[in-house]
TINUTOR-796495 format. One line per field, with one value per residue (C-alpha): residue number from 0; residue in three letters; x, y, z. Coordinates in Angstrom, 3 decimals, always signed. Each point is the difference from the previous one (the first is absolute). Example, Ala and Ser with C-alpha at 12.3 -4.5 7.8 and 13.67 -1.06 7.14 Angstrom:
BEGIN
nr 0 | 1
rest ALA | SER
c1 +12.300 | +1.370
c2 -4.500 | +3.440
c3 +7.800 | -0.660
! end
This chain:
BEGIN
nr 0 | 1 | 2 | 3 | 4 | 5 | 6 | 7 | 8 | 9 | 10 | 11 | 12 | 13 | 14 | 15 | 16 | 17 | 18 | 19 | 20 | 21 | 22 | 23 | 24 | 25 | 26 | 27 | 28 | 29 | 30 | 31 | 32 | 33 | 34 | 35 | 36 | 37 | 38 | 39 | 40 | 41 | 42 | 43 | 44 | 45 | 46 | 47 | 48 | 49 | 50 | 51 | 52 | 53 | 54 | 55 | 56 | 57 | 58 | 59 | 60 | 61 | 62 | 63 | 64 | 65 | 66 | 67 | 68 | 69 | 70 | 71 | 72 | 73 | 74 | 75 | 76 | 77 | 78 | 79 | 80 | 81 | 82 | 83 | 84 | 85 | 86 | 87 | 88 | 89 | 90 | 91 | 92 | 93 | 94 | 95 | 96 | 97 | 98 | 99 | 100 | 101 | 102 | 103 | 104 | 105 | 106 | 107 | 108 | 109 | 110 | 111 | 112 | 113 | 114 | 115 | 116 | 117 | 118 | 119 | 120 | 121 | 122 | 123 | 124 | 125 | 126 | 127 | 128 | 129 | 130 | 131 | 132 | 133 | 134 | 135 | 136 | 137 | 138 | 139 | 140 | 141 | 142 | 143 | 144 | 145 | 146 | 147 | 148 | 149 | 150 | 151 | 152 | 153 | 154 | 155 | 156 | 157 | 158 | 159 | 160 | 161 | 162 | 163 | 164 | 165 | 166 | 167 | 168 | 169 | 170 | 171 | 172 | 173 | 174 | 175 | 176 | 177 | 178 | 179 | 180 | 181 | 182 | 183 | 184 | 185 | 186 | 187 | 188 | 189 | 190 | 191 | 192 | 193 | 194 | 195 | 196 | 197 | 198 | 199 | 200 | 201 | 202 | 203 | 204 | 205 | 206 | 207 | 208 | 209 | 210 | 211 | 212 | 213 | 214 | 215 | 216 | 217 | 218 | 219 | 220 | 221 | 222 | 223 | 224 | 225 | 226 | 227 | 228 | 229 | 230 | 231 | 232 | 233 | 234 | 235 | 236 | 237 | 238 | 239 | 240 | 241 | 242 | 243 | 244 | 245 | 246 | 247 | 248 | 249 | 250 | 251 | 252 | 253 | 254 | 255 | 256 | 257 | 258 | 259 | 260 | 261 | 262 | 263 | 264 | 265 | 266 | 267 | 268 | 269 | 270 | 271 | 272 | 273 | 274 | 275 | 276 | 277 | 278 | 279 | 280 | 281 | 282 | 283 | 284 | 285 | 286 | 287 | 288 | 289 | 290 | 291 | 292 | 293 | 294 | 295 | 296 | 297 | 298 | 299 | 300 | 301 | 302 | 303 | 304 | 305 | 306 | 307 | 308 | 309 | 310 | 311 | 312 | 313 | 314 | 315 | 316 | 317 | 318 | 319 | 320 | 321 | 322 | 323 | 324 | 325 | 326 | 327 | 328 | 329 | 330 | 331 | 332 | 333 | 334 | 335 | 336 | 337 | 338 | 339 | 340 | 341 | 342 | 343 | 344 | 345 | 346 | 347 | 348 | 349 | 350 | 351 | 352 | 353 | 354 | 355 | 356 | 357 | 358 | 359 | 360 | 361 | 362 | 363
rest MET | SER | GLY | LYS | GLU | VAL | PHE | VAL | GLY | MET | ASP | PHE | GLY | SER | PHE | LYS | THR | SER | VAL | VAL | ALA | SER | ASN | GLY | ARG | ARG | GLU | THR | PHE | HIS | THR | SER | VAL | GLY | TRP | PRO | LYS | ASP | HIS | VAL | ALA | ARG | ALA | MET | LEU | GLY | ARG | ASP | VAL | VAL | PHE | GLY | GLN | ASP | ILE | VAL | ARG | GLN | ARG | LEU | ALA | LEU | GLU | VAL | VAL | ARG | PRO | PHE | GLU | ARG | GLY | THR | LEU | LYS | TYR | LEU | LYS | SER | ALA | ASP | ALA | GLY | VAL | SER | ASP | VAL | ASP | ALA | SER | LYS | ARG | ARG | GLU | ALA | ALA | ARG | LEU | LEU | VAL | GLN | HIS | ALA | LEU | SER | SER | LEU | GLY | LEU | PRO | HIS | GLY | SER | THR | VAL | TYR | GLY | VAL | VAL | GLY | ALA | PRO | SER | ARG | ALA | ASN | ALA | GLU | SER | LYS | ALA | VAL | ILE | MET | GLU | ALA | ILE | GLN | GLY | HIS | PHE | ASP | ALA | ALA | VAL | ILE | VAL | ALA | GLU | PRO | PHE | THR | VAL | ALA | TYR | SER | MET | ASN | ARG | LEU | THR | GLU | THR | LEU | VAL | VAL | ASP | ILE | GLY | ALA | GLY | THR | ILE | ASP | ILE | CYS | PRO | ILE | TYR | GLY | SER | TYR | PRO | THR | GLU | GLU | ASP | GLN | VAL | THR | LEU | PRO | MET | GLY | GLY | ASP | THR | ILE | ASP | GLU | CYS | PHE | LEU | LYS | ALA | LEU | LYS | ALA | ALA | HIS | PRO | GLU | VAL | GLN | VAL | SER | LEU | ASN | MET | ALA | ARG | GLU | ILE | LYS | GLU | LYS | HIS | GLY | PHE | VAL | HIS | ASP | VAL | ASN | GLU | ILE | ALA | LEU | VAL | THR | LEU | PRO | VAL | HIS | GLY | VAL | PRO | THR | GLN | VAL | ASP | VAL | THR | GLU | PRO | LEU | LYS | HIS | ALA | CYS | LYS | THR | ILE | ALA | GLY | PRO | ILE | ILE | GLN | GLY | ILE | ARG | GLU | VAL | VAL | ALA | ARG | PHE | ASP | PRO | GLU | PHE | GLN | ARG | PRO | MET | LEU | ASN | HIS | VAL | LEU | LEU | GLY | GLY | GLY | GLY | SER | GLN | LEU | LYS | GLY | LEU | ASP | THR | MET | ILE | GLU | GLU | GLY | LEU | ARG | PRO | LEU | GLY | GLY | GLY | ASN | VAL | THR | LYS | VAL | TYR | ASP | SER | VAL | PHE | ALA | GLY | ALA | VAL | GLY | ALA | LEU | LYS | LEU | ALA | MET | ASN | MET | PRO | SER | ALA | HIS | TRP | GLN | ARG | LEU | ALA | GLU | PHE | GLU | PRO | GLY | SER | PRO | ALA | GLU | ALA | SER | SER | ASN | ARG | ARG | ALA | ALA
c1 +63.006 | -1.002 | +1.739 | -3.048 | -0.679 | -0.214 | +0.689 | -2.125 | +0.954 | -2.570 | -0.620 | -3.786 | +0.285 | -2.714 | +0.357 | +2.151 | +0.790 | +3.268 | +0.622 | +3.246 | +0.211 | +2.850 | -0.975 | +1.759 | -3.152 | -0.980 | -3.289 | -1.684 | -3.381 | -2.284 | -1.275 | -4.057 | -2.712 | -2.526 | -3.675 | -2.253 | -2.335 | -2.789 | -0.918 | +0.738 | +3.962 | -0.251 | -0.280 | +2.072 | +2.837 | -0.358 | +0.708 | -1.073 | +3.065 | +2.748 | +3.535 | +2.850 | +0.135 | -3.247 | -1.349 | +1.447 | -1.294 | -3.328 | -0.271 | -3.616 | -1.661 | +1.253 | -0.702 | +3.581 | +1.058 | +3.327 | -0.041 | +2.943 | -1.254 | +1.920 | +1.096 | -3.825 | +0.084 | +3.802 | +0.395 | -3.094 | -3.367 | -2.457 | -1.802 | +2.711 | +0.568 | -3.673 | -1.012 | -3.283 | -0.165 | -1.186 | +2.968 | +2.247 | -1.307 | +0.185 | +3.676 | +0.660 | -0.671 | +1.833 | +3.002 | -0.566 | -0.243 | +2.769 | +2.414 | -1.554 | +0.682 | +3.585 | +0.471 | -1.212 | +1.882 | +3.380 | -0.487 | +0.574 | +0.326 | -3.455 | +0.382 | +2.850 | -0.010 | -0.213 | +2.047 | -0.405 | +1.069 | -2.664 | +0.670 | -1.771 | +0.142 | +2.480 | -3.094 | -2.891 | -2.352 | -1.240 | -2.958 | +1.344 | +2.879 | -3.158 | -1.149 | +3.102 | -0.076 | -3.557 | +1.101 | +3.049 | -1.872 | -0.774 | +2.966 | +3.246 | +0.318 | +2.080 | +0.767 | +1.259 | -0.450 | +2.663 | +0.500 | +0.634 | +3.029 | +1.383 | -0.223 | +1.312 | +3.162 | +0.686 | -0.178 | +2.992 | +1.536 | -0.239 | -0.856 | +1.774 | +0.015 | -2.430 | -2.357 | -3.164 | -2.613 | -2.427 | -2.266 | -2.887 | -3.268 | -1.736 | +2.500 | +2.834 | +2.699 | +2.641 | +2.075 | +3.237 | +2.020 | +2.411 | +1.442 | -3.497 | -3.738 | -1.015 | -2.682 | -3.502 | +1.418 | +2.755 | -1.859 | -2.291 | -2.896 | -1.089 | -3.225 | +0.521 | +2.082 | -0.558 | -3.408 | +0.017 | +2.147 | -2.023 | -3.256 | +1.947 | +1.744 | -3.325 | -1.715 | +2.956 | +0.010 | -3.980 | +0.669 | +3.145 | -2.179 | -3.557 | -0.079 | +1.687 | -1.747 | +1.940 | -0.874 | +1.652 | +1.618 | +1.367 | +1.383 | +1.677 | +1.447 | +1.992 | +0.754 | +1.784 | +1.796 | +1.093 | -0.771 | +3.026 | +0.275 | +3.298 | +0.198 | +2.381 | -1.590 | -1.391 | -3.420 | -3.129 | -1.645 | -2.400 | -3.160 | -3.581 | -3.120 | -1.588 | -3.849 | +1.076 | +3.076 | +3.461 | +2.014 | +3.338 | +0.358 | +2.225 | -0.685 | +3.375 | -1.226 | -3.334 | +1.981 | +3.024 | -2.079 | -2.191 | +3.230 | +1.428 | -2.793 | +1.727 | +3.563 | -0.973 | -2.020 | +2.998 | +2.808 | -2.121 | -0.766 | +3.325 | +1.098 | -2.636 | +1.683 | +3.480 | -0.784 | -0.919 | +3.611 | +2.844 | +1.864 | +3.309 | -2.483 | -1.724 | +2.987 | +0.248 | -3.540 | -0.198 | +3.142 | -2.035 | -3.486 | -1.164 | -3.415 | -2.253 | -2.762 | -1.855 | +0.220 | +3.737 | +0.585 | -1.648 | +2.845 | +2.430 | -2.256 | +3.613 | +1.822 | -3.333 | -0.193 | +4.015 | -0.528 | -2.714 | +2.259 | +2.821 | -1.623 | +1.140 | +3.420 | -0.797 | -0.545 | +0.308 | -2.888 | +0.444 | -2.896 | -0.422 | +1.073 | -3.477 | -2.698 | -3.169 | +1.666 | +2.390 | -2.409 | -1.232 | +3.599 | +1.129 | -3.529 | +0.913 | +3.739 | -1.588 | -2.510 | +3.137 | +2.584 | -2.995 | +1.187 | -2.888 | -0.551 | -1.591 | -2.075 | -1.264 | -0.777 | -2.825 | -3.463 | -3.514 | -1.392 | -3.401 | -1.662 | -0.717 | +2.641 | +2.887 | +2.614 | +3.489 | +1.583 | -0.960 | -2.733 | -0.519 | -1.547 | -3.432 | +0.004 | -1.210
c2 -22.695 | +1.100 | +3.525 | +1.792 | +0.435 | +3.584 | +0.319 | +2.488 | +1.097 | +1.839 | +1.607 | +0.320 | +2.444 | +1.632 | +3.667 | -0.622 | -3.037 | -0.515 | -1.961 | -1.093 | -2.153 | -2.102 | +2.079 | +2.980 | +1.937 | +1.103 | +1.964 | +1.407 | +0.768 | +0.588 | -3.414 | +1.428 | -0.439 | +2.593 | -0.738 | +2.727 | +1.128 | +0.781 | -0.079 | +3.507 | -0.883 | -2.891 | +2.178 | +2.638 | -2.704 | -1.931 | -3.288 | -2.366 | -0.371 | +2.908 | -0.869 | +2.331 | +3.186 | +0.632 | -1.280 | +3.175 | +2.343 | -1.541 | -1.419 | +2.094 | -1.433 | -3.720 | -2.700 | -0.759 | -3.114 | -1.235 | -3.334 | -0.510 | +3.154 | -0.844 | -3.222 | -0.965 | -3.360 | +0.031 | -0.627 | +0.234 | -2.384 | +2.396 | -0.280 | +0.847 | +3.374 | +0.823 | -0.557 | -1.603 | -2.842 | +2.609 | +2.039 | -2.801 | -1.206 | +3.490 | -0.068 | -3.324 | +0.884 | +3.223 | -2.230 | -1.905 | +3.026 | +1.827 | -3.058 | +0.297 | +3.282 | -0.662 | -2.545 | +2.162 | +3.006 | -2.139 | -0.445 | -4.193 | -1.692 | -1.519 | -3.884 | +0.560 | -2.401 | +1.850 | -0.722 | +2.069 | +0.512 | +2.319 | +1.231 | -0.683 | +0.634 | -1.800 | -0.906 | -0.578 | -2.777 | -3.001 | +2.141 | +3.056 | -1.513 | -2.186 | +3.816 | +1.106 | -3.496 | +0.366 | +3.502 | -0.776 | -3.368 | +0.511 | +2.831 | -2.119 | -3.504 | -0.811 | +1.940 | -0.153 | +2.152 | +1.042 | +1.812 | +3.987 | +0.511 | -3.276 | +1.454 | +3.877 | -1.590 | -2.392 | +3.174 | +0.989 | -2.894 | -0.317 | -3.438 | -0.951 | +2.167 | +2.458 | +1.068 | +1.541 | +2.451 | +0.593 | +3.034 | -0.346 | +2.369 | -2.903 | -1.861 | +0.098 | -3.510 | -0.979 | -3.030 | -1.183 | -1.060 | -2.934 | -1.900 | -1.593 | +0.562 | +1.390 | -1.841 | +1.153 | -0.304 | +2.244 | +3.110 | +2.202 | +2.170 | +3.365 | +0.528 | +4.015 | +1.921 | +3.466 | -0.045 | -0.075 | +3.222 | +1.410 | +0.019 | +0.932 | +3.115 | +0.821 | -0.290 | +2.046 | +2.820 | +0.781 | -0.221 | +2.502 | +1.817 | -0.189 | +2.825 | -1.798 | -1.610 | -3.402 | -3.209 | -3.520 | +0.044 | +3.405 | -0.976 | -3.194 | +2.561 | +2.063 | -3.172 | -1.281 | +3.734 | +0.657 | -2.941 | -0.521 | -1.648 | +1.583 | +3.106 | +2.255 | +3.576 | -0.354 | +1.536 | -1.093 | +3.089 | -1.059 | +2.311 | -1.274 | +1.314 | +1.821 | +1.318 | -0.615 | +2.369 | -1.440 | +0.489 | -1.613 | -2.161 | -1.375 | -3.683 | -1.073 | -1.423 | -1.692 | -1.701 | -1.250 | -1.034 | -2.179 | -1.275 | -1.438 | -2.009 | -3.295 | +0.894 | -1.908 | -2.788 | -0.897 | +0.296 | -2.831 | -1.790 | -0.153 | -1.099 | -2.895 | -1.390 | +0.159 | -1.499 | -2.875 | -0.989 | -1.496 | +2.855 | -0.618 | +1.241 | +2.716 | +2.766 | -0.633 | +0.823 | +2.846 | +1.425 | -0.305 | +1.014 | +1.180 | +2.097 | -0.461 | +1.233 | +3.472 | +0.758 | -0.537 | +3.331 | +2.147 | +2.199 | -1.101 | -3.435 | -2.014 | +2.321 | -0.477 | -3.968 | -0.077 | +2.236 | -2.514 | -3.019 | +1.600 | -2.367 | -2.622 | +0.752 | +2.412 | -0.778 | +1.170 | +1.262 | +0.614 | +0.824 | -1.462 | +1.126 | +0.541 | -0.293 | -0.022 | -2.850 | -1.769 | -2.904 | -0.341 | -0.289 | -2.253 | -2.143 | +0.187 | -1.218 | -2.978 | -1.075 | +0.577 | -2.754 | -2.316 | -3.302 | -1.415 | -3.111 | +2.325 | +1.777 | -3.458 | -1.399 | +2.685 | -1.287 | +1.112 | +2.623 | -0.227 | +3.267 | -0.040 | -2.782 | +0.753 | +0.249 | +0.827 | +0.906 | -1.242 | +1.149 | -1.065 | +2.614 | -1.467 | -0.496 | +2.739
c3 -64.839 | -3.559 | -0.187 | -0.473 | +3.866 | +1.699 | +3.560 | +2.146 | +3.935 | +1.679 | +3.165 | +0.661 | +2.607 | +2.290 | -2.030 | -2.713 | -2.348 | -1.630 | -2.650 | -2.139 | -3.333 | -1.628 | -2.789 | +1.807 | +0.613 | +3.139 | +1.607 | +2.996 | +1.182 | +2.767 | +1.415 | -0.412 | -2.399 | -1.281 | -1.204 | -1.344 | +2.646 | -2.515 | -3.654 | -0.234 | +1.265 | -2.205 | -3.067 | +1.086 | +0.759 | -2.928 | +1.924 | +2.095 | +2.179 | +0.691 | +1.580 | +0.913 | -0.139 | -1.634 | +3.588 | +1.663 | -2.506 | -0.236 | +3.192 | +0.824 | -3.131 | +1.166 | +2.470 | +1.290 | +1.243 | +1.548 | +0.120 | +2.793 | +1.657 | +3.948 | -0.899 | -0.675 | -2.398 | -0.063 | +3.651 | +1.960 | -0.494 | -1.204 | +3.339 | +2.126 | -2.270 | +0.299 | -3.501 | -1.092 | -2.182 | -3.171 | +0.554 | +0.260 | -3.634 | -1.230 | +1.498 | -1.878 | -2.952 | +0.120 | +0.892 | -3.377 | -2.102 | +1.654 | -1.417 | -3.536 | +0.044 | +1.372 | -2.566 | -2.704 | +0.598 | -0.573 | -3.847 | +0.125 | -3.108 | -1.407 | +0.755 | +2.207 | +3.601 | +2.686 | +3.324 | +3.222 | +3.508 | +2.025 | +3.423 | +3.284 | +3.291 | +2.356 | +2.178 | -2.828 | +0.833 | -2.036 | -0.673 | -1.456 | -1.869 | -1.941 | -0.325 | -1.880 | -2.153 | -1.127 | -1.058 | -2.187 | -1.726 | -3.114 | -0.481 | +0.875 | -1.945 | +3.693 | +2.914 | +3.476 | +3.348 | +2.257 | +2.622 | -0.959 | +2.307 | -1.720 | -3.389 | +1.303 | +1.460 | -2.915 | -2.673 | +2.160 | +0.273 | +4.129 | +0.172 | +3.189 | +3.108 | -0.701 | +2.108 | -2.792 | +1.522 | -2.773 | +0.786 | -2.225 | +0.277 | +1.586 | +1.516 | +1.277 | -0.890 | +2.298 | -1.461 | +0.789 | -3.050 | +0.620 | -3.410 | -0.504 | -0.020 | +3.072 | +2.023 | +1.218 | +3.429 | -0.488 | -1.021 | +1.318 | -1.676 | +1.503 | -0.910 | -0.393 | -2.331 | -2.313 | +0.468 | +3.829 | -0.361 | -2.442 | +2.125 | +2.764 | -1.245 | -1.561 | +3.852 | +1.577 | -2.897 | +0.333 | +4.229 | -0.267 | -2.991 | -0.027 | -2.064 | -2.921 | -2.744 | -1.074 | -1.084 | +0.316 | -3.428 | +0.645 | +3.609 | -2.157 | -2.500 | +3.006 | +1.377 | -3.211 | -0.211 | +2.984 | +2.677 | +2.766 | +3.428 | +1.068 | +2.521 | -1.406 | -0.977 | -3.211 | -1.033 | -1.895 | -1.530 | -2.350 | -1.667 | +0.460 | -0.008 | +2.814 | -0.843 | -3.366 | +0.712 | -1.050 | +3.054 | +1.284 | +2.848 | +2.357 | +0.059 | +1.329 | +3.114 | -0.883 | -3.046 | +2.482 | +2.405 | -2.648 | -1.617 | +3.124 | +0.866 | -2.112 | +1.721 | +3.293 | -1.585 | -2.406 | +2.546 | +2.073 | -2.741 | -1.224 | +3.791 | -0.142 | -3.220 | +1.038 | +3.356 | -1.619 | -1.707 | +1.887 | +1.673 | -2.887 | -2.471 | +1.909 | -0.669 | -3.951 | -0.112 | +2.257 | -2.223 | -3.358 | +0.372 | -3.172 | -0.349 | -3.370 | -1.194 | -0.139 | +3.298 | +0.353 | -1.519 | +3.037 | +1.069 | +2.917 | +0.935 | -0.965 | +2.974 | +2.247 | -0.117 | +0.407 | +3.163 | +0.901 | -0.531 | +2.706 | +2.755 | -2.030 | -0.784 | -2.776 | -3.927 | -3.150 | -2.346 | -3.645 | -2.385 | -3.718 | -2.610 | -2.241 | +2.516 | -2.881 | -2.440 | +2.277 | +1.247 | -3.586 | -1.141 | +2.439 | -1.112 | -3.703 | +1.073 | +1.712 | -2.257 | -2.778 | +2.162 | +0.589 | -0.984 | -3.144 | +1.768 | +3.011 | -2.088 | -1.946 | +3.589 | +0.176 | +0.533 | -1.045 | +2.254 | +1.045 | +1.291 | +3.467 | +1.124 | +2.352 | -2.513 | +1.285 | -3.550 | -3.270 | -2.695 | -3.686 | -2.814 | -1.270 | -3.710 | -1.606
! end
């Protein structure tokens, strides 16, 4: 390599995207794009596209698109997710804009060659990988798509006898790490995650407190601050409007009920993955279960999963050191350790093709 290369690791999450570069820069922002609803909004905002916290502040004036919401494009086919062709096209454009925004935020030197590793759900199909490749084409000189749980494990040097459970907003990936890159057959992707919890919590909260005025975004913020699954005497009191009047509301039971919805499927998924291995490898995997992704921070989830593994002889569950950047850091480390010959073998990606792992940047 020439010495003018920059390496980038990207965790292209369904709710948040995190990127880390070899120049020491790192950024995280919502995986969403906002377009002004009309000419008045455009004049007020002074731009055609909005990213990050500005979307939260100005969302009433915006058409907001989350390209990978509930695993769409990134795991599920558009038709399977109930997304029309028009909406799917908009989501693809949003994904491309997000990659552009991510790289522009890193302060990369002009004229540098950009190599990147980008995370994808464990069992993303060929069509979904092609969507990600299309999004990153034109922004990277070369890129490799890898399973998101693998980048989490790589960031923590847990490259053998580890079972990673990556809990994102749209999907939950369960992936065994055993010293080499895992095969698709080894892994499980559950079409649920943080979005599922948010919707369940909102529904349960409205049922328990029909007088409360609450939105999905408010429910998500409450979950991120107070979310828990354990049965200790913890109380979640929040202030919510009732007929416009700020009122203290006990959301403990609806919140706990919603957060618990992912525990059972995770435990079942772990059992399914472990059962595929020879008996002598099953115990080491169960002794090293690693929770990653934003959902890993739900209080008590590690303990609940350990309890669910007791019929298998028990297990040991730990959380990643940094749920925001662990995947991106692992992707960056992987990119920086990639042999030069591997990058040189990357082929030209044609949009719409079922490319598995490579892309070349178009000439500017």
